[in-house]
C-alpha positions, -999 to 999 in steps of 0.1 A, spaced: -454 -411 -657 -451 -444 -671 -489 -449 -677 -484 -490 -691 -496 -500 -661 -525 -480 -647 -541 -471 -681 -527 -492 -711 -533 -526 -694 -569 -522 -689 -596 -542 -715 -613 -509 -721 -588 -489 -737 -576 -488 -769 -541 -478 -781 -530 -468 -817 -493 -469 -820 -472 -458 -849 -443 -473 -864 -407 -471 -848 -396 -431 -857 -369 -435 -880 -363 -396 -875 -376 -373 -851 -408 -356 -852 -411 -320 -834 -449 -310 -825 -455 -276 -809 -486 -257 -802 -524 -274 -805 -533 -305 -810 -567 -322 -811 -583 -360 -823 -612 -359 -842 -634 -392 -836 -658 -407 -859 -674 -430 -836 -710 -451 -826 -724 -455 -787 -751 -481 -775 -762 -451 -750 -777 -417 -744 -747 -401 -741 -710 -407 -730 -672 -395 -726 -644 -400 -749 -606 -392 -736 -575 -393 -754 -540 -396 -736 -510 -388 -758 -477 -403 -749 -439 -411 -760 -432 -446 -760 -396 -452 -752 -371 -480 -769 -372 -495 -739 -415 -498 -735 -421 -463 -711 -454 -453 -723 -450 -416 -709 -481 -394 -708 -478 -355 -727 -513 -344 -725 -545 -355 -724 -581 -341 -727 -624 -353 -728 -651 -341 -743 -686 -356 -736 -710 -365 -762 -738 -343 -753 -717 -315 -756 -703 -322 -792 -720 -292 -810 -706 -266 -781 -712 -260 -742 -744 -242 -755 -763 -268 -769 -772 -307 -754 -776 -332 -781 -777 -365 -767 -769 -396 -789 -788 -417 -809 -778 -452 -798 -758 -471 -827 -758 -443 -852 -724 -433 -865 -715 -392 -850 -682 -377 -845 -662 -358 -819 -637 -336 -814 -613 -337 -783 -587 -313 -774 -557 -316 -763 -535 -295 -742 -510 -272 -764 -475 -285 -760 -442 -280 -777 -418 -317 -778 -398 -339 -804 -405 -375 -803 -367 -389 -813 -355 -417 -833 -360 -446 -822 -393 -439 -803 -431 -444 -813 -464 -419 -807 -493 -433 -790 -526 -427 -782 -550 -440 -754 -587 -434 -763 -610 -444 -732 -643 -441 -721 -631 -421 -690 -602 -406 -674 -611 -411 -635 -604 -397 -612 -589 -366 -632 -626 -359 -651 -662 -368 -631 -674 -399 -645 -703 -398 -669 -735 -416 -656 -743 -426 -696 -778 -427 -689 -786 -389 -707 -805 -374 -674 -794 -344 -657 -762 -335 -647 -746 -338 -614 -780 -357 -604 -779 -388 -587 -791 -416 -611 -780 -453 -627 -749 -459 -637 -749 -472 -673 -719 -490 -691 -715 -478 -725 -700 -498 -751 -684 -478 -776 -671 -483 -816 -643 -461 -831 -641 -461 -868 -612 -451 -890 -627 -465 -925 -620 -440 -954 -660 -427 -954 -653 -423 -914 -618 -418 -903 -606 -405 -873 -572 -385 -871 -550 -370 -851 -543 -333 -860 -514 -315 -848 -485 -287 -856 -453 -294 -865 -424 -274 -852 -405 -291 -887 -368 -298 -883 -359 -300 -849 -322 -286 -859 -333 -261 -880 -359 -241 -860 -357 -204 -860 -357 -186 -827 -391 -180 -808 -419 -155 -820 -422 -125 -803 -442 -121 -772 -483 -118 -780 -500 -84 -776 -529 -106 -756 -518 -125 -725 -527 -129 -692 -505 -115 -666 -516 -125 -634 -547 -137 -615 -547 -138 -581 -558 -144 -551 -548 -177 -559 -557 -206 -556 -590 -185 -553 -619 -191 -523 -654 -173 -529 -661 -175 -492 -632 -154 -476 -652 -123 -490 -630 -110 -519 -629 -108 -555 -607 -127 -579 -587 -106 -596 -571 -111 -635 -547 -91 -649 -547 -88 -689 -531 -72 -716 -546 -72 -750 -538 -43 -783 -545 -8 -781 -579 -12 -804 -589 -46 -797 -622 -58 -781 -618 -86 -761 -637 -109 -739 -630 -129 -704 -647 -161 -699 -642 -187 -673 -652 -222 -682 -654 -253 -660 -637 -288 -666 -666 -293 -692 -663 -265 -713 -695 -248 -698 -695 -209 -696 -696 -205 -656 -691 -159 -665 -682 -142 -694 -672 -101 -691 -670 -83 -724 -639 -59 -730 -650 -25 -752 -614 -10 -772 -592 7 -743 -564 6 -721 -538 -20 -730 -532 -37 -695 -562 -39 -671 -576 -54 -649 -608 -71 -638 -627 -87 -609 -646 -115 -608 -667 -125 -572 -671 -157 -581 -703 -163 -586 -720 -174 -623 -746 -159 -642 -771 -166 -619 -754 -159 -588 -747 -193 -579 -713 -195 -563 -686 -217 -581 -681 -252 -567 -643 -258 -561 -622 -274 -589 -602 -266 -618 -612 -237 -643 -596 -221 -674 -598 -188 -682 -599 -174 -715 -590 -139 -726 -600 -140 -764 -597 -112 -793 -609 -113 -831 -573 -128 -841 -560 -143 -809 -572 -161 -778 -551 -176 -746 -559 -196 -716 -547 -198 -682 -561 -225 -653 -571 -216 -621 -584 -236 -587 -609 -226 -565 -612 -241 -532 -639 -239 -502 
């Protein structure tokens, strides 16, 4: 999707664009953007879009991510901002494999929201998911030697000399069903996983804010196992409709798969 008109021409986004590439740049795996910033409100969001800018000017989005400032230390702790004080936050982008060709440019688009893909932040520091005054926030992004915002990615090396892909991981989510999932139908969500024969693991369901909705610890045992989730959080509340991510983690590996809950 070309995001020049719908995103980049807004006056409330920042564009960071490389010079025209003289050789191919191949990326593969995880990516993150570390942002040093200050804000005049108690809370705000920072969203990042990564795009491939073609020679004809098209800016084709490849990946995106967002992080809420109050959760910059992790989802288990809320820490509001001190207005006007410098701080740092990491925005995780989706994993991908892509080659930026010679003649193209790499662009990051930084904004304070990504609506309607992600819910708006009222920026007032109040309780989440409650009504309140929506405050306009002003955020300053820093790029000095002392506070250097940066884009970190895994390079795949020279695209012409890439080796064969590695063997499949011993850790995998092999099935989610029924999908989309509806707790109101009176059935459980079944998650099929594979892990190493001597590996303990945990399965974690998170919402789009990165908050943990449900967790299950798995002691060492069978390599192939099916676990069930009734669609309720740790307090017994029915999970709201939306997009969730299921994480399977061992001591050495972590994999993720998205799922949708409907009414």
